[in-house]
mmCIF file as gemmi writes it, N, C-alpha and C atoms, coordinates in Angstrom:
data_model
loop_
_atom_site.group_PDB
_atom_site.id
_atom_site.type_symbol
_atom_site.label_atom_id
_atom_site.label_alt_id
_atom_site.label_comp_id
_atom_site.label_asym_id
_atom_site.label_entity_id
_atom_site.label_seq_id
_atom_site.pdbx_PDB_ins_code
_atom_site.Cartn_x
_atom_site.Cartn_y
_atom_site.Cartn_z
_atom_site.occupancy
_atom_site.B_iso_or_equiv
_atom_site.pdbx_formal_charge
_atom_site.auth_seq_id
_atom_site.auth_asym_id
_atom_site.pdbx_PDB_model_num
ATOM 1 N N . UNK Axp A 1 ? 92.621 119.684 87.208 1 0 ? 1 A 1
ATOM 2 C CA . UNK Axp A 1 ? 92.562 118.627 87.787 1 0 ? 1 A 1
ATOM 3 C C . UNK Axp A 1 ? 92.306 119 89.686 1 0 ? 1 A 1
ATOM 4 N N . UNK Axp A 2 ? 91.132 118.646 89.586 1 0 ? 2 A 1
ATOM 5 C CA . UNK Axp A 2 ? 90.845 118.826 91.206 1 0 ? 2 A 1
ATOM 6 C C . UNK Axp A 2 ? 90.459 117.365 91.947 1 0 ? 2 A 1
ATOM 7 N N . UNK Axp A 3 ? 90.962 117.509 93.339 1 0 ? 3 A 1
ATOM 8 C CA . UNK Axp A 3 ? 90.28 116.138 94.019 1 0 ? 3 A 1
ATOM 9 C C . UNK Axp A 3 ? 91.015 115.122 93.371 1 0 ? 3 A 1
ATOM 10 N N . UNK Axp A 4 ? 92.499 114.913 93.388 1 0 ? 4 A 1
ATOM 11 C CA . UNK Axp A 4 ? 92.753 114.027 92.447 1 0 ? 4 A 1
ATOM 12 C C . UNK Axp A 4 ? 93.569 112.987 93.941 1 0 ? 4 A 1
ATOM 13 N N . UNK Axp A 5 ? 93.204 111.888 93.392 1 0 ? 5 A 1
ATOM 14 C CA . UNK Axp A 5 ? 93.514 110.298 94.501 1 0 ? 5 A 1
ATOM 15 C C . UNK Axp A 5 ? 95.26 110.502 93.715 1 0 ? 5 A 1
ATOM 16 N N . UNK Axp A 6 ? 96.028 110.521 94.772 1 0 ? 6 A 1
ATOM 17 C CA . UNK Axp A 6 ? 97.357 110.121 95.065 1 0 ? 6 A 1
ATOM 18 C C . UNK Axp A 6 ? 97.871 108.501 95.657 1 0 ? 6 A 1
ATOM 19 N N . UNK Axp A 7 ? 96.7 108.507 96.895 1 0 ? 7 A 1
ATOM 20 C CA . UNK Axp A 7 ? 97.144 106.811 97.316 1 0 ? 7 A 1
ATOM 21 C C . UNK Axp A 7 ? 95.892 106.641 97.95 1 0 ? 7 A 1
ATOM 22 N N . UNK Axp A 8 ? 95.663 105.405 97.578 1 0 ? 8 A 1
ATOM 23 C CA . UNK Axp A 8 ? 94.73 104.672 97.794 1 0 ? 8 A 1
ATOM 24 C C . UNK Axp A 8 ? 95.012 103.405 98.993 1 0 ? 8 A 1
ATOM 25 N N . UNK Axp A 9 ? 93.849 103 99.744 1 0 ? 9 A 1
ATOM 26 C CA . UNK Axp A 9 ? 94.179 102.408 101.336 1 0 ? 9 A 1
ATOM 27 C C . UNK Axp A 9 ? 92.975 101.347 100.753 1 0 ? 9 A 1
ATOM 28 N N . UNK Axp A 10 ? 94.347 100.024 100.56 1 0 ? 10 A 1
ATOM 29 C CA . UNK Axp A 10 ? 93.473 98.966 100.01 1 0 ? 10 A 1
ATOM 30 C C . UNK Axp A 10 ? 93.433 97.719 101.526 1 0 ? 10 A 1
ATOM 31 N N . UNK Axp A 11 ? 92.232 97.18 101.425 1 0 ? 11 A 1
ATOM 32 C CA . UNK Axp A 11 ? 92.316 95.796 101.793 1 0 ? 11 A 1
ATOM 33 C C . UNK Axp A 11 ? 92.063 94.658 101.035 1 0 ? 11 A 1
ATOM 34 N N . UNK Axp A 12 ? 92.93 93.988 101.484 1 0 ? 12 A 1
ATOM 35 C CA . UNK Axp A 12 ? 92.591 92.098 100.586 1 0 ? 12 A 1
ATOM 36 C C . UNK Axp A 12 ? 92.446 91.3 101.891 1 0 ? 12 A 1
ATOM 37 N N . UNK Axp A 13 ? 91.058 90.287 101.54 1 0 ? 13 A 1
ATOM 38 C CA . UNK Axp A 13 ? 90.684 89.334 102.173 1 0 ? 13 A 1
ATOM 39 C C . UNK Axp A 13 ? 90.677 87.79 101.348 1 0 ? 13 A 1
ATOM 40 N N . UNK Axp A 14 ? 90.758 86.896 102.61 1 0 ? 14 A 1
ATOM 41 C CA . UNK Axp A 14 ? 89.66 85.344 101.802 1 0 ? 14 A 1
ATOM 42 C C . UNK Axp A 14 ? 89.272 85.07 102.943 1 0 ? 14 A 1
ATOM 43 N N . UNK Axp A 15 ? 88.393 83.715 102.3 1 0 ? 15 A 1
ATOM 44 C CA . UNK Axp A 15 ? 87.912 82.774 103.625 1 0 ? 15 A 1
ATOM 45 C C . UNK Axp A 15 ? 88.144 81.636 102.789 1 0 ? 15 A 1
ATOM 46 N N . UNK Axp A 16 ? 88.086 80.8 103.607 1 0 ? 16 A 1
ATOM 47 C CA . UNK Axp A 16 ? 88.023 79.323 103.198 1 0 ? 16 A 1
ATOM 48 C C . UNK Axp A 16 ? 86.851 78.76 103.027 1 0 ? 16 A 1
ATOM 49 N N . UNK Axp A 17 ? 86.455 77.343 103.255 1 0 ? 17 A 1
ATOM 50 C CA . UNK Axp A 17 ? 85.77 76.778 103.049 1 0 ? 17 A 1
ATOM 51 C C . UNK Axp A 17 ? 84.875 76.219 104.642 1 0 ? 17 A 1
ATOM 52 N N . UNK Axp A 18 ? 85.892 76.781 105.264 1 0 ? 18 A 1
ATOM 53 C CA . UNK Axp A 18 ? 85.26 76.526 106.429 1 0 ? 18 A 1
ATOM 54 C C . UNK Axp A 18 ? 84.812 77.934 107.701 1 0 ? 18 A 1
ATOM 55 N N . UNK Axp A 19 ? 84.636 78.973 106.409 1 0 ? 19 A 1
ATOM 56 C CA . UNK Axp A 19 ? 84.608 80.405 107.265 1 0 ? 19 A 1
ATOM 57 C C . UNK Axp A 19 ? 86.136 80.903 108.139 1 0 ? 19 A 1
ATOM 58 N N . UNK Axp A 20 ? 87.444 80.27 107.193 1 0 ? 20 A 1
ATOM 59 C CA . UNK Axp A 20 ? 88.562 81.052 107.959 1 0 ? 20 A 1
ATOM 60 C C . UNK Axp A 20 ? 89.036 81.773 107.386 1 0 ? 20 A 1
ATOM 61 N N . UNK Axp A 21 ? 89.249 83.329 108.114 1 0 ? 21 A 1
ATOM 62 C CA . UNK Axp A 21 ? 89.17 84.77 107.913 1 0 ? 21 A 1
ATOM 63 C C . UNK Axp A 21 ? 90.677 85.024 107.884 1 0 ? 21 A 1
ATOM 64 N N . UNK Axp A 22 ? 91.006 85.717 106.773 1 0 ? 22 A 1
ATOM 65 C CA . UNK Axp A 22 ? 92.979 86.248 106.487 1 0 ? 22 A 1
ATOM 66 C C . UNK Axp A 22 ? 92.665 87.419 105.693 1 0 ? 22 A 1
ATOM 67 N N . UNK Axp A 23 ? 93.456 88.837 106.163 1 0 ? 23 A 1
ATOM 68 C CA . UNK Axp A 23 ? 93.07 89.45 105.546 1 0 ? 23 A 1
ATOM 69 C C . UNK Axp A 23 ? 94.514 90.757 105.391 1 0 ? 23 A 1
ATOM 70 N N . UNK Axp A 24 ? 95.169 91.101 104.554 1 0 ? 24 A 1
ATOM 71 C CA . UNK Axp A 24 ? 96.044 91.93 104.619 1 0 ? 24 A 1
ATOM 72 C C . UNK Axp A 24 ? 95.692 93.526 104.038 1 0 ? 24 A 1
ATOM 73 N N . UNK Axp A 25 ? 95.96 94.693 104.602 1 0 ? 25 A 1
ATOM 74 C CA . UNK Axp A 25 ? 96.268 95.62 103.763 1 0 ? 25 A 1
ATOM 75 C C . UNK Axp A 25 ? 97.489 96.542 103.202 1 0 ? 25 A 1
ATOM 76 N N . UNK Axp A 26 ? 97.038 97.851 102.936 1 0 ? 26 A 1
ATOM 77 C CA . UNK Axp A 26 ? 98.341 98.816 103.272 1 0 ? 26 A 1
ATOM 78 C C . UNK Axp A 26 ? 97.535 100.124 102.414 1 0 ? 26 A 1
ATOM 79 N N . UNK Axp A 27 ? 98.915 100.336 101.656 1 0 ? 27 A 1
ATOM 80 C CA . UNK Axp A 27 ? 98.46 102.039 100.709 1 0 ? 27 A 1
ATOM 81 C C . UNK Axp A 27 ? 99.413 101.828 99.824 1 0 ? 27 A 1
ATOM 82 N N . UNK Axp A 28 ? 98.696 102.023 98.326 1 0 ? 28 A 1
ATOM 83 C CA . UNK Axp A 28 ? 99.314 101.915 97.258 1 0 ? 28 A 1
ATOM 84 C C . UNK Axp A 28 ? 99.384 103.26 96.92 1 0 ? 28 A 1
ATOM 85 N N . UNK Axp A 29 ? 100.389 103.76 95.889 1 0 ? 29 A 1
ATOM 86 C CA . UNK Axp A 29 ? 100.611 105.407 95.423 1 0 ? 29 A 1
ATOM 87 C C . UNK Axp A 29 ? 99.905 105.139 94.338 1 0 ? 29 A 1
ATOM 88 N N . UNK Axp A 30 ? 99.832 105.856 93.5 1 0 ? 30 A 1
ATOM 89 C CA . UNK Axp A 30 ? 98.986 105.625 91.745 1 0 ? 30 A 1
ATOM 90 C C . UNK Axp A 30 ? 99.435 106.735 90.808 1 0 ? 30 A 1
ATOM 91 N N . UNK Axp A 31 ? 100.608 107.28 91.151 1 0 ? 31 A 1
ATOM 92 C CA . UNK Axp A 31 ? 101.005 108.276 90.482 1 0 ? 31 A 1
ATOM 93 C C . UNK Axp A 31 ? 100.426 109.439 89.983 1 0 ? 31 A 1
ATOM 94 N N . UNK Axp A 32 ? 101.143 110.288 88.635 1 0 ? 32 A 1
ATOM 95 C CA . UNK Axp A 32 ? 100.296 111.654 88.631 1 0 ? 32 A 1
ATOM 96 C C . UNK Axp A 32 ? 99.198 111.015 87.476 1 0 ? 32 A 1
ATOM 97 N N . UNK Axp A 33 ? 97.962 111.855 87.457 1 0 ? 33 A 1
ATOM 98 C CA . UNK Axp A 33 ? 97.054 111.291 86.711 1 0 ? 33 A 1
ATOM 99 C C . UNK Axp A 33 ? 97.361 111.833 85.063 1 0 ? 33 A 1
ATOM 100 N N . UNK Axp A 34 ? 96.758 110.948 84.004 1 0 ? 34 A 1
ATOM 101 C CA . UNK Axp A 34 ? 96.753 111.335 82.877 1 0 ? 34 A 1
ATOM 102 C C . UNK Axp A 34 ? 95.951 112.919 82.578 1 0 ? 34 A 1
ATOM 103 N N . UNK Axp A 35 ? 96.188 113.811 82.094 1 0 ? 35 A 1
ATOM 104 C CA . UNK Axp A 35 ? 95.176 114.87 82.278 1 0 ? 35 A 1
ATOM 105 C C . UNK Axp A 35 ? 94.364 114.2 81.587 1 0 ? 35 A 1
ATOM 106 N N . UNK Axp A 36 ? 94.719 113.189 79.946 1 0 ? 36 A 1
ATOM 107 C CA . UNK Axp A 36 ? 93.286 113.393 78.724 1 0 ? 36 A 1
ATOM 108 C C . UNK Axp A 36 ? 92.816 112.099 79.459 1 0 ? 36 A 1
ATOM 109 N N . UNK Axp A 37 ? 93.134 111.324 80.9 1 0 ? 37 A 1
ATOM 110 C CA . UNK Axp A 37 ? 92.218 110.182 80.596 1 0 ? 37 A 1
ATOM 111 C C . UNK Axp A 37 ? 91.855 109.799 82.025 1 0 ? 37 A 1
ATOM 112 N N . UNK Axp A 38 ? 91.993 111.362 82.44 1 0 ? 38 A 1
ATOM 113 C CA . UNK Axp A 38 ? 91.649 111.964 84.181 1 0 ? 38 A 1
ATOM 114 C C . UNK Axp A 38 ? 90.098 111.423 84.097 1 0 ? 38 A 1
ATOM 115 N N . UNK Axp A 39 ? 90 110.878 85.234 1 0 ? 39 A 1
ATOM 116 C CA . UNK Axp A 39 ? 88.306 110.917 85.954 1 0 ? 39 A 1
ATOM 117 C C . UNK Axp A 39 ? 87.469 111.6 87.128 1 0 ? 39 A 1
ATOM 118 N N . UNK Axp A 40 ? 86.396 112.811 87.446 1 0 ? 40 A 1
ATOM 119 C CA . UNK Axp A 40 ? 86.994 113.377 88.5 1 0 ? 40 A 1
ATOM 120 C C . UNK Axp A 40 ? 86.345 112.299 89.555 1 0 ? 40 A 1
ATOM 121 N N . UNK Axp A 41 ? 87.069 112.802 90.381 1 0 ? 41 A 1
ATOM 122 C CA . UNK Axp A 41 ? 86.411 112.097 91.75 1 0 ? 41 A 1
ATOM 123 C C . UNK Axp A 41 ? 85.211 111.863 91.819 1 0 ? 41 A 1
ATOM 124 N N . UNK Axp A 42 ? 84.06 112.554 91.698 1 0 ? 42 A 1
ATOM 125 C CA . UNK Axp A 42 ? 82.414 112.066 92.187 1 0 ? 42 A 1
ATOM 126 C C . UNK Axp A 42 ? 82.628 111.208 91.068 1 0 ? 42 A 1
ATOM 127 N N . UNK Axp A 43 ? 82.839 110.604 89.601 1 0 ? 43 A 1
ATOM 128 C CA . UNK Axp A 43 ? 82.679 109.572 89.19 1 0 ? 43 A 1
ATOM 129 C C . UNK Axp A 43 ? 83.738 108.247 89.145 1 0 ? 43 A 1
ATOM 130 N N . UNK Axp A 44 ? 84.431 108.27 90.278 1 0 ? 44 A 1
ATOM 131 C CA . UNK Axp A 44 ? 85.053 107.26 90.026 1 0 ? 44 A 1
ATOM 132 C C . UNK Axp A 44 ? 84.25 106.217 90.697 1 0 ? 44 A 1
ATOM 133 N N . UNK Axp A 45 ? 84.724 104.861 90.086 1 0 ? 45 A 1
ATOM 134 C CA . UNK Axp A 45 ? 83.901 103.999 90.928 1 0 ? 45 A 1
ATOM 135 C C . UNK Axp A 45 ? 85.067 103.011 91.404 1 0 ? 45 A 1
ATOM 136 N N . UNK Axp A 46 ? 84.171 101.454 91.745 1 0 ? 46 A 1
ATOM 137 C CA . UNK Axp A 46 ? 85.283 100.954 92.705 1 0 ? 46 A 1
ATOM 138 C C . UNK Axp A 46 ? 85.756 99.542 91.894 1 0 ? 46 A 1
ATOM 139 N N . UNK Axp A 47 ? 85.008 99.783 90.473 1 0 ? 47 A 1
ATOM 140 C CA . UNK Axp A 47 ? 85.461 98.282 89.365 1 0 ? 47 A 1
ATOM 141 C C . UNK Axp A 47 ? 87.347 99.423 88.887 1 0 ? 47 A 1
ATOM 142 N N . UNK Axp A 48 ? 87.08 100.473 88.765 1 0 ? 48 A 1
ATOM 143 C CA . UNK Axp A 48 ? 87.787 101.551 88.373 1 0 ? 48 A 1
ATOM 144 C C . UNK Axp A 48 ? 88.999 101.555 89.277 1 0 ? 48 A 1
ATOM 145 N N . UNK Axp A 49 ? 88.807 101.539 90.34 1 0 ? 49 A 1
ATOM 146 C CA . UNK Axp A 49 ? 89.908 101.916 91.272 1 0 ? 49 A 1
ATOM 147 C C . UNK Axp A 49 ? 90.656 100.153 91.821 1 0 ? 49 A 1
ATOM 148 N N . UNK Axp A 50 ? 89.991 99.192 91.903 1 0 ? 50 A 1
ATOM 149 C CA . UNK Axp A 50 ? 90.596 97.779 91.985 1 0 ? 50 A 1
ATOM 150 C C . UNK Axp A 50 ? 91.048 97.771 90.737 1 0 ? 50 A 1
ATOM 151 N N . UNK Axp A 51 ? 91.089 98.2 89.356 1 0 ? 51 A 1
ATOM 152 C CA . UNK Axp A 51 ? 91.781 97.929 88.38 1 0 ? 51 A 1
ATOM 153 C C . UNK Axp A 51 ? 93.15 98.405 88.84 1 0 ? 51 A 1
ATOM 154 N N . UNK Axp A 52 ? 93.013 99.817 89.116 1 0 ? 52 A 1
ATOM 155 C CA . UNK Axp A 52 ? 94.435 100.598 89.439 1 0 ? 52 A 1
ATOM 156 C C . UNK Axp A 52 ? 95.078 99.672 90.299 1 0 ? 52 A 1
ATOM 157 N N . UNK Axp A 53 ? 94.8 99.229 91.486 1 0 ? 53 A 1
ATOM 158 C CA . UNK Axp A 53 ? 95.635 98.352 92.237 1 0 ? 53 A 1
ATOM 159 C C . UNK Axp A 53 ? 95.839 96.686 91.769 1 0 ? 53 A 1
ATOM 160 N N . UNK Axp A 54 ? 95.167 96.498 90.809 1 0 ? 54 A 1
ATOM 161 C CA . UNK Axp A 54 ? 95.465 94.857 90.275 1 0 ? 54 A 1
ATOM 162 C C . UNK Axp A 54 ? 96.236 95.829 89.235 1 0 ? 54 A 1
ATOM 163 N N . UNK Axp A 55 ? 96.668 96.454 88.84 1 0 ? 55 A 1
ATOM 164 C CA . UNK Axp A 55 ? 97.784 97.47 87.723 1 0 ? 55 A 1
ATOM 165 C C . UNK Axp A 55 ? 99.611 97.422 88.341 1 0 ? 55 A 1
ATOM 166 N N . UNK Axp A 56 ? 99.278 97.324 89.843 1 0 ? 56 A 1
ATOM 167 C CA . UNK Axp A 56 ? 100.454 97.517 90.344 1 0 ? 56 A 1
ATOM 168 C C . UNK Axp A 56 ? 100.771 96.812 92.103 1 0 ? 56 A 1
ATOM 169 N N . UNK Axp A 57 ? 99.812 96.181 92.201 1 0 ? 57 A 1
ATOM 170 C CA . UNK Axp A 57 ? 100.322 95.412 93.061 1 0 ? 57 A 1
ATOM 171 C C . UNK Axp A 57 ? 100.555 93.429 92.733 1 0 ? 57 A 1
ATOM 172 N N . UNK Axp A 58 ? 101.348 92.932 93.301 1 0 ? 58 A 1
ATOM 173 C CA . UNK Axp A 58 ? 101.263 91.654 92.73 1 0 ? 58 A 1
ATOM 174 C C . UNK Axp A 58 ? 100.389 90.847 93.681 1 0 ? 58 A 1
ATOM 175 N N . UNK Axp A 59 ? 98.825 90.684 93.108 1 0 ? 59 A 1
ATOM 176 C CA . UNK Axp A 59 ? 98.638 89.718 93.456 1 0 ? 59 A 1
ATOM 177 C C . UNK Axp A 59 ? 98.495 88.164 93.753 1 0 ? 59 A 1
ATOM 178 N N . UNK Axp A 60 ? 98.841 87.245 92.809 1 0 ? 60 A 1
ATOM 179 C CA . UNK Axp A 60 ? 99.43 86.274 92.991 1 0 ? 60 A 1
ATOM 180 C C . UNK Axp A 60 ? 100.453 86.162 94.084 1 0 ? 60 A 1
ATOM 181 N N . UNK Axp A 61 ? 100.942 86.969 94.727 1 0 ? 61 A 1
ATOM 182 C CA . UNK Axp A 61 ? 101.922 86.752 96.159 1 0 ? 61 A 1
ATOM 183 C C . UNK Axp A 61 ? 100.628 87.328 97 1 0 ? 61 A 1
ATOM 184 N N . UNK Axp A 62 ? 99.902 88.157 96.769 1 0 ? 62 A 1
ATOM 185 C CA . UNK Axp A 62 ? 98.942 88.117 97.887 1 0 ? 62 A 1
ATOM 186 C C . UNK Axp A 62 ? 97.658 87.406 98.271 1 0 ? 62 A 1
ATOM 187 N N . UNK Axp A 63 ? 97.325 86.66 97.379 1 0 ? 63 A 1
ATOM 188 C CA . UNK Axp A 63 ? 96.307 85.293 97.212 1 0 ? 63 A 1
ATOM 189 C C . UNK Axp A 63 ? 97.572 84.365 98.254 1 0 ? 63 A 1
ATOM 190 N N . UNK Axp A 64 ? 98.711 84.063 97.424 1 0 ? 64 A 1
ATOM 191 C CA . UNK Axp A 64 ? 99.505 83.411 98.367 1 0 ? 64 A 1
ATOM 192 C C . UNK Axp A 64 ? 99.933 83.321 100.239 1 0 ? 64 A 1
ATOM 193 N N . UNK Axp A 65 ? 99.922 84.621 100.211 1 0 ? 65 A 1
ATOM 194 C CA . UNK Axp A 65 ? 100.129 85.391 101.611 1 0 ? 65 A 1
ATOM 195 C C . UNK Axp A 65 ? 98.612 85.118 102.61 1 0 ? 65 A 1
ATOM 196 N N . UNK Axp A 66 ? 97.167 85.324 102.043 1 0 ? 66 A 1
ATOM 197 C CA . UNK Axp A 66 ? 96.117 85.009 102.608 1 0 ? 66 A 1
ATOM 198 C C . UNK Axp A 66 ? 95.981 83.567 102.887 1 0 ? 66 A 1
ATOM 199 N N . UNK Axp A 67 ? 96.528 82.785 101.884 1 0 ? 67 A 1
ATOM 200 C CA . UNK Axp A 67 ? 96.077 81.06 101.966 1 0 ? 67 A 1
ATOM 201 C C . UNK Axp A 67 ? 97.334 80.656 103.183 1 0 ? 67 A 1
ATOM 202 N N . UNK Axp A 68 ? 98.291 81.681 102.887 1 0 ? 68 A 1
ATOM 203 C CA . UNK Axp A 68 ? 99.327 80.907 104.43 1 0 ? 68 A 1
ATOM 204 C C . UNK Axp A 68 ? 98.95 81.369 105.295 1 0 ? 68 A 1
ATOM 205 N N . UNK Axp A 69 ? 98.575 82.604 105.62 1 0 ? 69 A 1
ATOM 206 C CA . UNK Axp A 69 ? 97.883 83.096 106.707 1 0 ? 69 A 1
ATOM 207 C C . UNK Axp A 69 ? 96.935 82.25 107.307 1 0 ? 69 A 1
ATOM 208 N N . UNK Axp A 70 ? 95.855 81.584 106.077 1 0 ? 70 A 1
ATOM 209 C CA . UNK Axp A 70 ? 94.613 80.788 106.514 1 0 ? 70 A 1
ATOM 210 C C . UNK Axp A 70 ? 95.296 79.6 106.936 1 0 ? 70 A 1
ATOM 211 N N . UNK Axp A 71 ? 96.248 78.76 106.659 1 0 ? 71 A 1
ATOM 212 C CA . UNK Axp A 71 ? 97.469 77.753 107.306 1 0 ? 71 A 1
ATOM 213 C C . UNK Axp A 71 ? 97.81 77.932 108.089 1 0 ? 71 A 1
ATOM 214 N N . UNK Axp A 72 ? 98.184 78.844 108.406 1 0 ? 72 A 1
ATOM 215 C CA . UNK Axp A 72 ? 98.585 79.018 109.867 1 0 ? 72 A 1
ATOM 216 C C . UNK Axp A 72 ? 97.494 78.84 111.097 1 0 ? 72 A 1
ATOM 217 N N . UNK Axp A 73 ? 96.59 79.452 110.639 1 0 ? 73 A 1
ATOM 218 C CA . UNK Axp A 73 ? 95.314 79.698 111.92 1 0 ? 73 A 1
ATOM 219 C C . UNK Axp A 73 ? 94.873 78.105 111.89 1 0 ? 73 A 1
ATOM 220 N N . UNK Axp A 74 ? 94.259 77.621 110.849 1 0 ? 74 A 1
ATOM 221 C CA . UNK Axp A 74 ? 94.229 76.352 111.119 1 0 ? 74 A 1
ATOM 222 C C . UNK Axp A 74 ? 95.072 75.353 111.892 1 0 ? 74 A 1
ATOM 223 N N . UNK Axp A 75 ? 96.712 75.302 111.356 1 0 ? 75 A 1
ATOM 224 C CA . UNK Axp A 75 ? 97.397 74.361 111.705 1 0 ? 75 A 1
ATOM 225 C C . UNK Axp A 75 ? 99.028 75.483 112.612 1 0 ? 75 A 1
ATOM 226 N N . UNK Axp A 76 ? 98.557 75.902 113.378 1 0 ? 76 A 1
ATOM 227 C CA . UNK Axp A 76 ? 99.498 77.122 113.763 1 0 ? 76 A 1
ATOM 228 C C . UNK Axp A 76 ? 100.746 76.325 114.548 1 0 ? 76 A 1
ATOM 229 N N . UNK Axp A 77 ? 102.091 76.804 113.979 1 0 ? 77 A 1
ATOM 230 C CA . UNK Axp A 77 ? 103.148 76.575 114.53 1 0 ? 77 A 1
ATOM 231 C C . UNK Axp A 77 ? 103.975 76.718 115.989 1 0 ? 77 A 1
ATOM 232 N N . UNK Axp A 78 ? 103.338 77.745 116.221 1 0 ? 78 A 1
ATOM 233 C CA . UNK Axp A 78 ? 103.423 78.66 117.271 1 0 ? 78 A 1
ATOM 234 C C . UNK Axp A 78 ? 102.425 78.417 118.294 1 0 ? 78 A 1
ATOM 235 N N . UNK Axp A 79 ? 102.304 78.173 119.713 1 0 ? 79 A 1
ATOM 236 C CA . UNK Axp A 79 ? 101.15 78.059 120.414 1 0 ? 79 A 1
ATOM 237 C C . UNK Axp A 79 ? 101.645 78.919 121.692 1 0 ? 79 A 1
ATOM 238 N N . UNK Axp A 80 ? 100.567 79.892 122.112 1 0 ? 80 A 1
ATOM 239 C CA . UNK Axp A 80 ? 101.49 80.459 123.828 1 0 ? 80 A 1
ATOM 240 C C . UNK Axp A 80 ? 100.495 79.406 124.771 1 0 ? 80 A 1
ATOM 241 N N . UNK Axp A 81 ? 101.617 78.842 125.211 1 0 ? 81 A 1
ATOM 242 C CA . UNK Axp A 81 ? 100.63 78.128 126.666 1 0 ? 81 A 1
ATOM 243 C C . UNK Axp A 81 ? 100.971 79.092 127.956 1 0 ? 81 A 1
ATOM 244 N N . UNK Axp A 82 ? 100.019 78.382 128.814 1 0 ? 82 A 1
ATOM 245 C CA . UNK Axp A 82 ? 100.057 78.739 130.102 1 0 ? 82 A 1
ATOM 246 C C . UNK Axp A 82 ? 101.255 77.974 131.229 1 0 ? 82 A 1
ATOM 247 N N . UNK Axp A 83 ? 101.847 78.471 131.92 1 0 ? 83 A 1
ATOM 248 C CA . UNK Axp A 83 ? 102.402 78.247 132.509 1 0 ? 83 A 1
ATOM 249 C C . UNK Axp A 83 ? 101.951 76.544 133.034 1 0 ? 83 A 1
ATOM 250 N N . UNK Axp A 84 ? 103.088 75.439 133.103 1 0 ? 84 A 1
ATOM 251 C CA . UNK Axp A 84 ? 102.547 74.575 134.19 1 0 ? 84 A 1
ATOM 252 C C . UNK Axp A 84 ? 102.542 74.298 135.325 1 0 ? 84 A 1
ATOM 253 N N . UNK Axp A 85 ? 102.319 75.043 136.046 1 0 ? 85 A 1
ATOM 254 C CA . UNK Axp A 85 ? 102.234 75.48 137.158 1 0 ? 85 A 1
ATOM 255 C C . UNK Axp A 85 ? 101.066 76.368 137.782 1 0 ? 85 A 1
ATOM 256 N N . UNK Axp A 86 ? 100.909 76.422 139.24 1 0 ? 86 A 1
ATOM 257 C CA . UNK Axp A 86 ? 99.778 77.114 139.497 1 0 ? 86 A 1
ATOM 258 C C . UNK Axp A 86 ? 100.388 78.724 139.541 1 0 ? 86 A 1
ATOM 259 N N . UNK Axp A 87 ? 99.577 79.525 139.129 1 0 ? 87 A 1
ATOM 260 C CA . UNK Axp A 87 ? 100.108 80.989 138.802 1 0 ? 87 A 1
ATOM 261 C C . UNK Axp A 87 ? 99.695 82 140.064 1 0 ? 87 A 1
ATOM 262 N N . UNK Axp A 88 ? 100.036 82.426 141.086 1 0 ? 88 A 1
ATOM 263 C CA . UNK Axp A 88 ? 99.934 82.911 142.386 1 0 ? 88 A 1
ATOM 264 C C . UNK Axp A 88 ? 100.401 83.914 142.22 1 0 ? 88 A 1
């Protein structure tokens, strides 16, 4: 086996109906490949790699994280305000 994928760097994003966007990203190890089910690197496709990630990542938790980020963008709980006096 040559050109074995050992880690996938991924991004997961969401956009609400008003176009508010949030994203998370990370890297996930994929373990040692099975020689009997090995796919050569040039033959990998997006669906296959996504299936690897969906099998190892907590997708419902990621979806909740995205929804919470979007909610905080729409309704922030912390706001940085300028000084209430002239800044000289």
